[in-house]
TORPA-401031 format. One line per 4 residues: number of its first residue (from 1); their letters; for each residue x negated, y, z of N, C-alpha, C, O. Coordinates in steps of 0.1 Angstrom, whole numbers, plus 5000, padded with zeros to 4 digits. Layout:
BEGIN
NUM) a) X,Y,Z,X,Y,Z,X,Y,Z,X,Y,Z ~ ... .
//
This chain:
BEGIN
1) xxxx) 9162,1281,3916,9148,1281,3914,9143,1275,3900,9146,1263,3898 ~ 9137,1281,3892,9133,1276,3879,9118,1273,3880,9110,1281,3885 ~ 9115,1262,3875,9100,1258,3874,9097,1258,3859,9106,1258,3850 ~ 9084,1258,3855,9078,1259,3843,9082,1246,3835,9084,1246,3823 .
5) xxxx) 9082,1236,3842,9084,1223,3836,9099,1218,3834,9102,1206,3831 ~ 9109,1228,3838,9123,1224,3838,9127,1221,3824,9123,1227,3814 ~ 9135,1212,3823,9141,1209,3809,9154,1215,3807,9164,1213,3815 ~ 9155,1223,3797,9168,1229,3794,9177,1219,3788,9173,1211,3780 .
9) xxxx) 9190,1219,3793,9199,1210,3788,9203,1214,3772,9204,1225,3768 ~ 9205,1203,3765,9208,1206,3750,9222,1209,3749,9231,1203,3754 ~ 9224,1219,3740,9237,1223,3738,9244,1212,3730,9239,1206,3721 ~ 9257,1211,3733,9266,1202,3726,9275,1209,3716,9284,1217,3721 .
13) xxxx) 9273,1208,3704,9282,1215,3694,9294,1208,3690,9304,1215,3685 ~ 9295,1195,3690,9307,1187,3687,9317,1188,3697,9314,1188,3709 ~ 9330,1188,3694,9341,1187,3704,9339,1175,3712,9332,1165,3708 ~ 9346,1174,3724,9345,1163,3732,9351,1151,3724,9361,1153,3717 .
17) xxxx) 9348,1139,3725,9352,1127,3719,9346,1124,3706,9348,1113,3700 ~ 9338,1135,3700,9331,1132,3688,9318,1124,3691,9308,1129,3694 ~ 9320,1111,3689,9307,1101,3694,9305,1091,3683,9299,1081,3685 ~ 9311,1093,3670,9309,1083,3660,9303,1091,3648,9311,1097,3641 .
21) xxxx) 9291,1092,3647,9284,1098,3635,9287,1092,3621,9288,1079,3620 ~ 9289,1099,3610,9291,1093,3598,9281,1099,3587,9280,1111,3585 ~ 9274,1090,3581,9263,1097,3572,9270,1096,3558,9277,1086,3554 ~ 9267,1105,3550,9273,1105,3536,9262,1112,3527,9254,1120,3531 .
25) xxxx) 9263,1108,3515,9253,1113,3505,9262,1123,3497,9274,1120,3494 ~ 9257,1135,3493,9263,1144,3485,9253,1150,3475,9241,1149,3477 ~ 9259,1155,3464,9250,1160,3453,9245,1173,3458,9249,1179,3468 ~ 9234,1179,3450,9229,1191,3453,9239,1202,3452,9240,1211,3460 .
29) xxxx) 9247,1202,3441,9257,1212,3441,9268,1212,3451,9272,1222,3455 ~ 9271,1200,3456,9280,1199,3468,9274,1204,3481,9280,1210,3489 ~ 9262,1202,3482,9254,1206,3494,9254,1222,3493,9257,1229,3503 ~ 9251,1228,3481,9250,1242,3481,9263,1248,3483,9264,1259,3489 .
33) xxxx) 9275,1242,3479,9288,1246,3483,9290,1246,3497,9296,1255,3504 ~ 9286,1234,3504,9287,1233,3520,9278,1243,3526,9282,1247,3537 ~ 9268,1246,3522,9259,1257,3527,9265,1270,3526,9265,1277,3536 ~ 9272,1274,3514,9278,1287,3513,9291,1287,3523,9294,1297,3530 .
37) xxxx) 9298,1277,3523,9310,1277,3532,9305,1278,3547,9311,1285,3555 ~ 9295,1271,3551,9290,1271,3564,9286,1286,3568,9288,1290,3579 ~ 9279,1292,3559,9276,1306,3562,9288,1317,3562,9287,1327,3569 ~ 9298,1313,3555,9310,1321,3556,9317,1319,3569,9322,1328,3576 .
41) xxxx) 9318,1305,3573,9325,1302,3586,9317,1304,3598,9322,1304,3609 ~ 9303,1307,3596,9294,1308,3607,9294,1295,3616,9296,1295,3628 ~ 9292,1284,3609,9292,1271,3615,9280,1263,3610,9274,1266,3599 ~ 9276,1253,3617,9264,1244,3613,9270,1236,3600,9282,1237,3597 .
45) xxxx) 9261,1229,3593,9265,1222,3582,9274,1211,3587,9284,1209,3581 ~ 9270,1204,3598,9278,1192,3601,9293,1197,3607,9303,1191,3605 ~ 9292,1209,3613,9305,1212,3618,9315,1217,3605,9327,1214,3605 ~ 9309,1223,3595,9316,1226,3584,9321,1213,3577,9332,1213,3572 .
49) xxxx) 9312,1204,3576,9315,1192,3569,9327,1185,3576,9335,1178,3569 ~ 9327,1186,3589,9337,1179,3597,9350,1187,3595,9361,1181,3592 ~ 9350,1200,3595,9362,1208,3593,9369,1205,3579,9381,1202,3578 ~ 9359,1204,3568,9365,1201,3556,9371,1187,3555,9381,1185,3548 .
53) xxxx) 9364,1177,3562,9369,1164,3561,9383,1164,3568,9393,1158,3564 ~ 9384,1171,3579,9396,1170,3586,9408,1177,3578,9419,1172,3577 ~ 9405,1187,3572,9414,1194,3562,9419,1186,3551,9430,1186,3547 ~ 9408,1178,3545,9410,1169,3535,9419,1158,3538,9428,1154,3531 .
57) xxxx) 9417,1152,3551,9425,1140,3556,9440,1146,3557,9450,1140,3554 ~ 9441,1158,3562,9454,1163,3565,9462,1165,3551,9473,1160,3549 ~ 9454,1171,3542,9459,1172,3527,9463,1158,3521,9474,1157,3515 ~ 9455,1149,3523,9457,1136,3518,9469,1129,3524,9478,1122,3517 .
61) xxxx) 9470,1131,3537,9483,1126,3544,9495,1133,3539,9506,1126,3538 ~ 9495,1145,3537,9507,1154,3533,9510,1149,3519,9522,1148,3515 ~ 9501,1147,3510,9503,1143,3496,9508,1129,3495,9517,1126,3488 ~ 9502,1120,3504,9507,1105,3504,9522,1105,3509,9530,1097,3504 .
65) xxxx) 9525,1113,3519,9538,1112,3525,9548,1118,3515,9559,1112,3513 ~ 9545,1129,3509,9554,1134,3499,9556,1125,3487,9567,1125,3480 ~ 9547,1118,3484,9548,1109,3472,9556,1097,3475,9561,1090,3466 ~ 9558,1094,3487,9566,1081,3490,9581,1084,3492,9588,1075,3494 .
//
């Protein structure tokens, strides 16, 4: 039974365990790149930024381990 005053639950877009937000500042050109990628990936800006950060961390770890 649905009532007119029922509150619809908010969709959760982040994976479980994502409970530590990080704010960052980016340039306008970086934001336009992020928007372009998010449209290609059909993701939100925050999900795209998270994906890129995770890929960057993996790349950094690979590069660092290979340099040692």
